[in-house]
N, C-alpha and C positions, 0 to 999 in steps of 0.2 A: 579910290581910283588912281591918287597921285602911288597909296604904300604900290598898289600891284604894278602899273605903270613902272616904278621904281625896281621891283621885285623881279619883273620878267627882266629888264636889263641887265642886269645885275646876271642871274640867271645865263642868261643871251655871254653873258662877257667872260662867265667863268668857261659857260662851252668851248667860245672860242682861244680863253687859253687855253683852254687842256686839249684842245687839236690843234695849238700850233704845236704845245709843247711833243704829240704825239707825231707831229711833221718831224720836227727836230729829231727826232729818235730813230725817224725814220731812214732820215737821212743819215745818217751814219754809214759808213761802207763797210758792209762784212769781209775780213782778209781774204782773198783772192784763193782758189783751193784749192791752188799747190801749196800752200801756206799750211793748210787743212789737215791736206791728206799726204799723209809721208811718201808713200810708197809710189812709183811712175804710173802716170794715168795710163789709160787704154784709148787710143784714138787713131782714126785711119788716116792712112795717107797712101795718096796715088802716084807710085814712083811713076818715072821717068820712062818708063817703055808704054805707058797709057794704058795699061792693063790689068799689070800687079798692081795688088793695093796691100797693103803691109800695115799690120793692126800691132801697133807700140804691143800689146798683151807679150807679143807674140818673141818681141827681143829677147832672147836668152841672158842670164844669170851670168858672172863668170868674168864679169869687166864691167870698167868706168862706161857710163853713156853719153853722149854731148846729143843733145839738140836744138839746133841751131836754127830760128828763126828769119827769114829772111825772105826779101824780094830782089828780086835780080837785076831792077830797076837802079836800085838804092844806093847812091855811091856810097854810104857808110857801110850798107852791107859789103860791099864788095871791097873796102880798104878792110874790112874787115875779115873776107875771108882770102884775102892777098896775104894777111899777117898769120893766119890759124896757117897756111899752106906756105907758109915758109920756115916754120915750125912745127913741122908735121911730125917729122922723126921724132921730137921727143914729144908727141902722141901719141904713141905708136902702142898705146896699152890704154887707150880710150876708142871704145866704135863710137862714129860721128855718123849722125842722120841728119840732110838740110832738108829741110822744112818751109813752103812757102804757101801764102795766101793767096800769090798769083795764079789768073786763068791760063795763061798764057805756057804751055808745056816749055814750045818752041824757046820762048826766053830761059826757062829753066833749063833743059839742055845744053842751051848756049852757054849761061853764067858757067854748067858744068865744066863744059867744054875750055874755055875763054879762063878758069882759073887750074884746069889741069890736075883736075880730080882723079881722072882714070890710073888706075895704078896702084892707089892707094890703098891697099887692104884694109886700114883701119875705115874711109871712110865707106859706109857700108849701103848710105841710099840716099838719091835726091829725087824729091816729090812733090804733091802744094798738096796742101791741110783743104778740101775740096767740103770737106763740114765747116772749118774757121774753128776747129775745136780751140787750136793752141794759143789765140789771141786771147780766149774768153778765159781760160783756164788761166791762165799766166798773168792775164789782166796787163796785158801788151800794151806799153806809153811808148814805147822807143824800138824803133829795129836796126841794128841786128839784136837778138835777146839769144840769150842763151843758156836751158836747161841744162846743169850740170847733176846727173844719180850715180849712187856709187856702182862695185859690184853685185851690190845685194838689187837694186834699183830702188834705191832709198835716195831720196832729193837732198844735196846737199847745197846747190846753188845755183839761184837765178842771176848772171850777169846781165844787168839793161844798159844795152848803147855798145857796150867794147865791153872786150877781155882779154887782157895779157894773155900771150900762150903760159909763161911761169907762174901766174894764177893758177891757170887750168891745171898743167902739172902737179902744181903743190896743193890741191883741193885732192888729188886722185893719186898722190903719193904717201898721203900721213898717214 
């Protein structure tokens, strides 16, 4: 009887150890999708007119693309955008899209106006990621985030939290 109890105890311990190893393996995080797939993902952006939906699949090739993930109420996003707008002329070769998870289209439009984005031909759109795709796909931990793609819509780099205009320029002028 003692032998059966001991064998049962050992079997239970082995099972528990096996489960613990499986749980540890499951905890290891897979790389974010943007690291697994080099092309620009297709997702929807509700543009600031509140009726037009832009699917990024329809962004044409031929020029580098910058996707700026921001929140209009974020002070870091405001500072980053101010820096980008100060160097907007040196980014004239890049098509820029501002994407926000913010539910308020009014605040997104106000952000556009406050940063004097109108009249810049390379700012192609600003709007809302109403499906919350960006944050998941790029594993966003900080905002702003900037996803940079080359002229063939192949991934170049993700800038988390801050990007200098000179770095953006360098990546797109290699």
